[in-house]
C-alpha positions as CSV (number, residue, x, y, z in Angstrom):
1,X,-90.9,-15.0,55.7
2,X,-88.1,-17.3,54.7
3,X,-86.9,-18.6,51.5
4,X,-86.5,-21.6,49.6
5,X,-83.0,-21.3,48.6
6,X,-79.7,-21.3,50.0
7,X,-78.0,-17.8,50.8
8,X,-74.3,-17.8,49.7
9,X,-72.3,-14.8,50.5
10,X,-72.0,-12.6,48.1
11,X,-74.1,-14.4,45.1
12,X,-71.0,-14.4,43.2
13,X,-71.3,-14.6,39.5
14,X,-74.8,-12.7,39.6
15,X,-74.6,-9.8,37.2
16,X,-74.8,-6.4,38.9
17,X,-76.9,-4.9,36.5
18,X,-78.1,-1.7,38.8
19,X,-75.1,-0.7,40.0
20,X,-73.1,-0.7,43.4
21,X,-74.9,-3.9,44.1
22,X,-78.3,-2.1,45.1
23,X,-80.2,-5.5,45.1
24,X,-77.6,-7.9,45.3
25,X,-75.2,-9.1,48.1
26,X,-71.8,-7.2,48.2
27,X,-69.3,-9.9,46.9
28,X,-66.5,-11.0,49.5
29,X,-63.9,-9.5,47.5
30,X,-65.5,-5.9,47.6
31,X,-66.1,-6.7,51.4
32,X,-64.3,-3.4,53.0
33,X,-62.2,-3.2,56.1
34,X,-62.8,-1.8,59.5
35,X,-61.1,1.2,59.3
36,X,-63.0,2.1,56.0
37,X,-66.8,1.2,57.5
38,X,-66.0,3.0,60.3
39,X,-64.6,6.4,58.5
40,X,-67.5,6.2,56.1
41,X,-69.9,5.8,58.6
42,X,-68.7,8.6,60.9
43,X,-68.1,10.8,58.3
44,X,-72.1,10.1,57.7
45,X,-72.5,11.4,61.0
46,X,-70.2,14.1,61.6
47,X,-72.1,16.9,59.3
48,X,-73.9,20.4,59.0
49,X,-76.9,18.6,60.2
50,X,-75.2,16.9,63.4
51,X,-74.1,20.2,64.1
52,X,-76.8,22.5,63.4
53,X,-78.7,20.1,65.5
54,X,-76.5,20.3,68.3
55,X,-76.4,24.3,68.5
56,X,-80.2,24.3,68.3
57,X,-80.8,22.3,71.2
58,X,-78.1,24.6,72.8
59,X,-80.8,27.7,72.4
60,X,-82.9,26.3,74.9
61,X,-80.9,24.4,77.0
62,X,-77.6,24.7,79.2
63,X,-74.4,23.3,77.6
64,X,-74.3,20.5,80.2
65,X,-77.6,19.8,79.6
66,X,-77.1,18.9,75.8
67,X,-74.1,16.7,76.7
68,X,-76.4,14.7,79.1
69,X,-79.3,14.3,76.5
70,X,-76.6,13.8,73.7
71,X,-75.3,10.6,75.5
72,X,-78.4,9.6,76.2
73,X,-79.9,9.7,72.3
74,X,-76.6,8.5,70.9
75,X,-76.9,5.3,73.5
76,X,-80.4,4.9,72.2
77,X,-79.7,4.9,68.6
78,X,-76.5,2.7,68.8
79,X,-79.1,0.3,71.0
80,X,-81.1,-0.3,67.6
81,X,-78.6,0.7,65.7
82,X,-76.2,-2.1,65.6
83,X,-79.0,-5.0,65.4
84,X,-79.8,-2.9,62.2
85,X,-75.8,-3.0,61.3
86,X,-75.1,-6.7,62.1
87,X,-78.1,-8.0,59.8
88,X,-76.8,-5.7,56.8
89,X,-73.1,-7.4,57.5
90,X,-74.3,-10.5,57.8
91,X,-75.8,-10.9,54.3
92,X,-74.2,-8.1,52.9
93,X,-77.5,-6.3,51.3
94,X,-79.3,-3.0,52.1
95,X,-81.9,-1.6,54.1
96,X,-84.8,-2.2,51.4
97,X,-83.2,-5.8,50.8
98,X,-83.6,-6.9,54.3
99,X,-87.3,-5.5,54.1
100,X,-88.3,-7.7,51.6
101,X,-88.2,-10.4,54.7
102,X,-90.3,-8.2,56.9
103,X,-92.7,-6.1,54.6
104,X,-93.1,-8.5,52.1
105,X,-91.8,-7.6,48.2
106,X,-94.6,-5.2,47.6
107,X,-94.7,-3.9,50.4
108,X,-91.0,-2.8,51.2
109,X,-91.9,-0.8,48.1
110,X,-93.8,1.5,50.6
111,X,-91.3,1.0,53.0
112,X,-88.9,2.5,50.4
113,X,-90.6,4.9,49.6
114,X,-90.9,6.5,53.1
115,X,-87.4,6.2,53.3
116,X,-86.9,8.2,50.1
117,X,-89.0,10.8,51.4
118,X,-87.3,11.2,54.0
119,X,-83.5,11.2,53.1
120,X,-84.9,13.7,50.3
121,X,-85.9,16.2,53.1
122,X,-82.8,15.4,54.7
123,X,-81.0,16.3,51.5
124,X,-82.5,19.3,50.8
125,X,-82.3,20.6,54.7
126,X,-78.2,19.9,54.2
127,X,-78.5,21.8,51.3
128,X,-80.1,24.7,53.0
129,X,-77.0,24.8,55.9
130,X,-74.5,24.5,52.7
131,X,-75.8,27.6,51.2
132,X,-75.8,29.6,54.4
133,X,-72.4,28.4,55.2
134,X,-71.1,29.4,51.4
135,X,-72.5,32.7,52.0
136,X,-71.3,32.9,55.3
137,X,-68.0,33.4,53.5
138,X,-68.4,35.3,50.3
139,X,-71.6,37.3,51.4
140,X,-71.1,39.7,48.7
141,X,-70.7,37.7,45.5
142,X,-74.4,36.3,43.2
143,X,-73.2,33.1,43.5
144,X,-73.2,32.5,47.0
145,X,-76.4,33.4,47.6
146,X,-77.7,30.6,49.9
147,X,-80.1,29.3,47.2
148,X,-77.6,29.7,44.5
149,X,-74.8,28.2,46.1
150,X,-77.6,24.8,47.2
151,X,-78.1,24.6,43.4
152,X,-74.3,24.1,42.3
153,X,-73.6,22.4,45.7
154,X,-76.1,20.2,44.7
155,X,-74.4,19.0,41.5
156,X,-71.0,18.6,43.2
157,X,-73.0,15.9,45.4
158,X,-75.0,13.9,42.5
159,X,-71.8,13.4,40.6
160,X,-69.8,12.0,43.7
161,X,-72.8,10.2,45.1
162,X,-72.8,8.2,41.4
163,X,-69.6,6.4,42.0
164,X,-71.1,4.5,44.8
165,X,-69.2,3.2,48.1
166,X,-66.0,4.1,46.4
167,X,-66.6,7.8,46.3
168,X,-68.6,8.2,49.7
169,X,-64.9,6.3,51.5
170,X,-62.5,9.1,49.1
171,X,-64.4,11.9,50.7
172,X,-65.1,10.2,54.0
173,X,-60.7,9.6,53.9
174,X,-60.3,13.5,53.7
175,X,-63.3,15.0,55.4
176,X,-63.5,13.3,58.2
177,X,-60.0,14.4,60.0
178,X,-60.0,18.1,59.0
179,X,-64.1,17.9,60.4
180,X,-62.2,16.6,63.6
181,X,-59.7,19.0,63.5
182,X,-62.6,21.8,63.3
183,X,-64.8,20.7,66.0
184,X,-61.5,20.1,68.6
185,X,-60.7,23.8,67.9
186,X,-64.3,25.3,67.7
187,X,-64.9,23.2,71.6
188,X,-61.5,24.9,72.6
189,X,-62.5,28.5,71.3
190,X,-66.0,28.2,73.1
191,X,-64.7,27.2,76.5
192,X,-61.9,29.8,76.1
193,X,-64.6,32.3,75.0
194,X,-66.4,31.4,78.4
195,X,-63.4,31.2,80.3
196,X,-63.6,27.5,81.5
197,X,-65.4,24.4,80.8
198,X,-67.5,25.0,84.1
199,X,-68.9,28.3,82.7
200,X,-69.7,26.6,79.0
201,X,-71.3,23.9,81.0
202,X,-73.8,26.4,83.2
203,X,-74.7,29.2,80.0
204,X,-77.7,30.7,79.6
205,X,-79.8,30.0,77.3
206,X,-81.0,32.5,74.1
207,X,-84.4,30.8,73.2
208,X,-87.2,28.9,74.5
209,X,-86.4,26.3,76.1
210,X,-86.4,22.4,75.5
211,X,-87.3,20.1,77.9
212,X,-85.0,17.5,78.6
213,X,-86.8,14.4,77.0
214,X,-87.5,16.4,74.1
215,X,-84.0,17.1,73.6
216,X,-82.9,13.3,73.8
217,X,-85.9,12.9,70.8
218,X,-84.3,15.7,69.0
219,X,-80.7,14.0,69.4
220,X,-82.4,10.4,67.9
221,X,-84.3,12.1,65.2
222,X,-81.3,13.4,63.8
223,X,-79.9,10.6,63.0
224,X,-82.8,7.8,63.6
225,X,-82.6,7.4,59.8
226,X,-79.5,7.0,59.4
227,X,-79.3,3.8,62.0
228,X,-82.4,2.7,60.5
229,X,-80.6,2.4,57.3
230,X,-77.2,1.3,59.2
231,X,-77.0,-1.7,56.6
232,X,-76.5,0.3,53.3
233,X,-72.9,0.6,54.9
234,X,-72.1,-2.4,57.1
235,X,-73.0,-4.5,54.5
236,X,-69.6,-3.8,53.2
237,X,-67.9,-5.4,56.3
238,X,-66.0,-8.6,56.2
239,X,-68.2,-10.3,59.1
240,X,-71.7,-9.4,60.7
241,X,-69.5,-8.6,64.0
242,X,-66.5,-6.8,62.3
243,X,-69.0,-4.6,60.1
244,X,-71.7,-3.7,62.9
245,X,-69.2,-2.9,65.0
246,X,-67.0,-0.6,62.7
247,X,-70.1,1.3,61.4
248,X,-71.8,2.0,65.2
249,X,-68.4,3.0,66.3
250,X,-68.0,5.7,63.7
251,X,-71.8,6.6,64.5
252,X,-71.2,7.0,68.1
253,X,-68.5,8.9,68.0
254,X,-69.0,11.1,64.8
255,X,-72.4,11.7,66.3
256,X,-71.4,13.1,70.0
257,X,-68.5,14.9,68.1
258,X,-70.7,16.8,66.1
259,X,-73.1,17.7,68.3
260,X,-71.7,18.7,70.5
261,X,-69.3,20.9,68.8
262,X,-72.5,22.9,67.1
263,X,-73.8,23.0,70.9
264,X,-70.3,24.4,72.4
265,X,-70.2,27.3,70.0
266,X,-73.6,28.2,70.3
267,X,-73.8,28.2,73.5
268,X,-70.0,30.6,73.7
269,X,-71.4,33.1,71.9
270,X,-75.3,33.1,72.5
271,X,-75.9,33.9,68.5
272,X,-79.5,34.1,67.8
273,X,-81.1,31.6,65.7
274,X,-82.8,31.7,62.6
275,X,-86.3,30.2,63.3
276,X,-85.7,26.9,65.3
277,X,-82.6,26.6,63.4
278,X,-79.0,27.6,64.9
279,X,-77.0,30.0,63.1
280,X,-73.7,27.7,63.0
281,X,-71.8,30.1,60.6
282,X,-72.0,33.1,62.5
283,X,-71.5,31.4,65.5
284,X,-68.5,30.2,63.9
285,X,-67.8,33.6,62.6
286,X,-67.9,35.3,66.6
287,X,-65.3,32.7,67.7
288,X,-62.9,34.1,65.2
289,X,-62.3,30.4,63.1
290,X,-61.1,31.9,60.1
291,X,-62.3,31.1,56.4
292,X,-60.5,28.1,56.7
293,X,-63.1,26.5,59.0
294,X,-65.8,27.0,56.9
295,X,-64.3,25.5,54.0
296,X,-63.7,22.4,56.3
297,X,-67.4,22.7,56.8
298,X,-68.6,23.0,53.4
299,X,-66.3,19.8,52.3
300,X,-67.9,17.6,55.4
301,X,-71.6,18.8,54.3
302,X,-70.6,17.3,50.3
303,X,-69.6,13.9,52.2
304,X,-72.8,13.3,54.5
305,X,-75.3,14.7,51.1
306,X,-73.5,12.0,49.0
307,X,-74.8,9.5,52.1
308,X,-78.1,11.2,51.6
309,X,-78.9,10.4,48.0
310,X,-77.3,6.9,48.1
311,X,-79.1,5.7,51.0
312,X,-82.2,7.3,48.9
313,X,-81.1,6.1,45.2
314,X,-80.7,1.9,47.0
315,X,-84.3,2.4,48.4
316,X,-85.4,3.4,45.0
317,X,-83.5,0.9,43.2
318,X,-85.8,-1.4,45.0
319,X,-89.0,0.1,43.8
320,X,-88.1,1.0,39.9
321,X,-86.1,-0.9,37.2
322,X,-84.0,1.9,36.2
323,X,-80.0,2.1,36.5
324,X,-78.6,3.6,40.3
325,X,-77.5,6.4,38.7
326,X,-80.7,7.9,37.5
327,X,-82.2,7.7,40.8
328,X,-79.6,9.4,42.1
329,X,-80.1,12.1,39.5
330,X,-84.2,12.4,39.9
331,X,-83.5,12.2,43.7
332,X,-80.9,15.5,43.6
333,X,-82.8,17.4,41.4
334,X,-85.9,16.7,43.7
335,X,-84.2,17.9,47.0
336,X,-82.3,20.8,45.4
337,X,-86.2,22.7,44.2
338,X,-87.6,21.7,47.5
339,X,-84.1,23.4,49.5
340,X,-84.7,26.2,47.1
341,X,-87.9,26.9,49.0
342,X,-87.2,27.0,51.9
343,X,-88.0,24.2,54.1
344,X,-85.1,24.6,56.7
345,X,-87.9,26.8,58.7
346,X,-89.4,23.5,60.2
347,X,-85.9,21.8,61.0
348,X,-86.2,21.2,64.8
349,X,-90.2,19.5,64.2
350,X,-88.8,17.3,61.5
351,X,-86.3,15.9,63.9
352,X,-89.0,15.4,66.7
353,X,-91.5,13.5,63.9
354,X,-88.2,11.7,63.4
355,X,-87.2,10.5,66.5
356,X,-90.9,9.5,67.4
357,X,-92.3,7.6,64.2
358,X,-88.9,6.6,62.8
359,X,-88.0,4.0,65.5
360,X,-90.7,2.3,64.9
361,X,-90.1,0.8,61.6
362,X,-86.6,-0.5,63.5
363,X,-88.2,-1.8,66.1
364,X,-90.5,-3.9,63.4
365,X,-87.4,-5.2,61.7
366,X,-85.2,-6.0,64.5
367,X,-88.2,-8.1,65.8
368,X,-88.4,-9.9,62.3
369,X,-84.9,-11.2,62.4
370,X,-83.8,-10.8,65.6
371,X,-86.8,-12.5,67.6
372,X,-89.1,-14.6,64.8
373,X,-86.5,-16.0,62.5
374,X,-83.4,-16.2,65.1
375,X,-84.9,-16.9,68.5
376,X,-88.1,-19.0,67.8
377,X,-88.2,-19.9,64.4
378,X,-84.5,-21.1,63.9
379,X,-84.4,-19.3,60.2
380,X,-82.0,-17.5,58.6
381,X,-83.0,-14.8,55.8
382,X,-82.0,-16.0,52.4
383,X,-81.2,-14.2,49.2
384,X,-80.4,-14.3,45.7
385,X,-82.1,-15.9,42.3
386,X,-85.2,-18.4,43.4
387,X,-85.8,-16.9,46.5
388,X,-89.3,-16.8,47.5
389,X,-91.0,-13.7,49.5
390,X,-94.7,-12.7,50.5
391,X,-95.9,-10.0,48.2
392,X,-97.1,-7.9,51.6
393,X,-96.8,-8.9,55.3
394,X,-100.1,-7.2,56.9
395,X,-99.3,-7.1,60.4
396,X,-95.6,-5.4,59.7
397,X,-98.1,-2.0,58.3
398,X,-100.3,-2.7,61.2
399,X,-97.9,-2.8,63.8
400,X,-95.9,0.3,62.3
401,X,-99.5,2.2,62.5
402,X,-101.0,0.8,65.9
403,X,-97.1,1.5,67.6
404,X,-97.3,5.2,66.4
405,X,-100.3,5.7,67.5
406,X,-100.0,4.0,70.7
407,X,-96.5,5.6,71.3
408,X,-97.9,9.3,70.5
409,X,-100.5,9.1,73.4
410,X,-97.9,8.0,76.3
411,X,-97.1,11.2,78.2
412,X,-93.7,9.9,79.8
413,X,-90.2,8.6,78.8
414,X,-88.5,9.4,75.8
415,X,-90.4,8.9,72.8
416,X,-87.8,6.5,70.6
417,X,-87.2,4.4,73.2
418,X,-91.2,3.7,73.6
419,X,-91.9,3.0,69.9
420,X,-89.1,1.1,69.4
421,X,-90.1,-1.7,72.6
422,X,-94.0,-1.5,71.5
423,X,-93.2,-1.9,68.5
424,X,-91.1,-4.8,68.7
425,X,-93.6,-6.1,71.5
426,X,-96.8,-6.0,69.3
427,X,-95.2,-7.0,66.0
428,X,-93.8,-10.5,67.4
429,X,-97.4,-10.6,69.8
430,X,-99.7,-10.1,66.7
431,X,-97.6,-12.6,64.4
432,X,-97.4,-15.6,66.7
433,X,-101.4,-14.8,67.4
434,X,-101.8,-15.7,63.7
435,X,-99.6,-18.3,63.3
436,X,-101.3,-20.2,66.5
437,X,-105.2,-19.2,65.0
438,X,-103.5,-19.7,61.3
439,X,-104.8,-16.3,60.0
440,X,-102.9,-15.9,57.0
441,X,-101.3,-12.2,57.0
442,X,-98.4,-12.4,54.0
443,X,-100.5,-12.4,51.0
444,X,-99.0,-12.9,47.5
445,X,-95.4,-14.7,46.5
446,X,-93.2,-12.7,44.3
447,X,-89.9,-14.9,43.2
448,X,-86.5,-12.9,42.9
449,X,-84.8,-12.6,39.9
450,X,-81.5,-13.6,38.0
451,X,-80.8,-9.5,38.4
452,X,-82.0,-9.2,42.2
453,X,-85.3,-7.4,40.9
């Protein structure tokens, strides 16, 4: 649904009541460079979750198979993430702001709630990894017990997440080169340990075999939410192309780098996993990487979980009318509680679920802007005071539910690709049929206020 106001980049002059432009377009004066966005996005993707994800794949596949699954999975993520990144950079608004046009004003609150729940889950998982790494460094002290370390680590992450994009970018510039160095050294040690790259590529698995298409789905699931939420970072781009390309360059390079680094270390050492979770700290210890490597890994985890808090708080800022720092605090506390009760045991099943169902939302969001608004109706989105949205777009939710059911019944191909294509096609078809027969599907009306809420 389109609005009756004229879009102005940044909506200059509108007071940023909630902080970090959570419900506003980022002003032109505050847009960032290509390098800044690339580094911030790469640091978002280069994290313990991705390294553990690659390591988990290596327990059930040869390293060579992991390489191909990672490449295909990242190509899928870039393939649909770039469309999201371009929209965010074009308008300078977050994903949940963009969703107001597609899902409706009240519908976006439901969409945002789903994103918040998933982001909290990621935050809890990442805290678990943080605690495991701290415990590997200091195994004999009480404050390094995995669950204790998760608590004080969460406090640090909450503090920097409250600083918004500025805090994320500052940490990213420091963490990114360090983690890249660590990954290169880890890959090199893995090759040395096995004798050659060819030997590493054909290492035997240490766990249950993982089918190739399932592995691709796991790779997509590892960053599927990030690909949908990429406008939260690309919105700081100085142009649509610059912001979009910077965000996806960082995501693609960072994702491949961390997945393969984790897989190489596990393949070379054959360290047993913890349930479905690869034991990356133990693999690093077996390769003799040293205590400095663990500190770099911990720092990388800090930057990643800041992003989880950041995106979750942007989503909740569209639901509850309070300053963003309170969203960060509340979400951080909930995530900390979840980490303390051991959610890591469900890591791989969670990734498979995300890889199958989260692309459905991307399919609908992409189809609404790029196909219906830009291609068919020749219209642009608009934001700012006076913008009119529907309250609910019924077809958007029907599409998500129906395409999810259809995708779950398809026994061939890559689940993530199936989900995106089915959701996009079904959304366009249903909305155009409804318009042709004059069936109302955008219900109610909401007008955006001066503060963006």
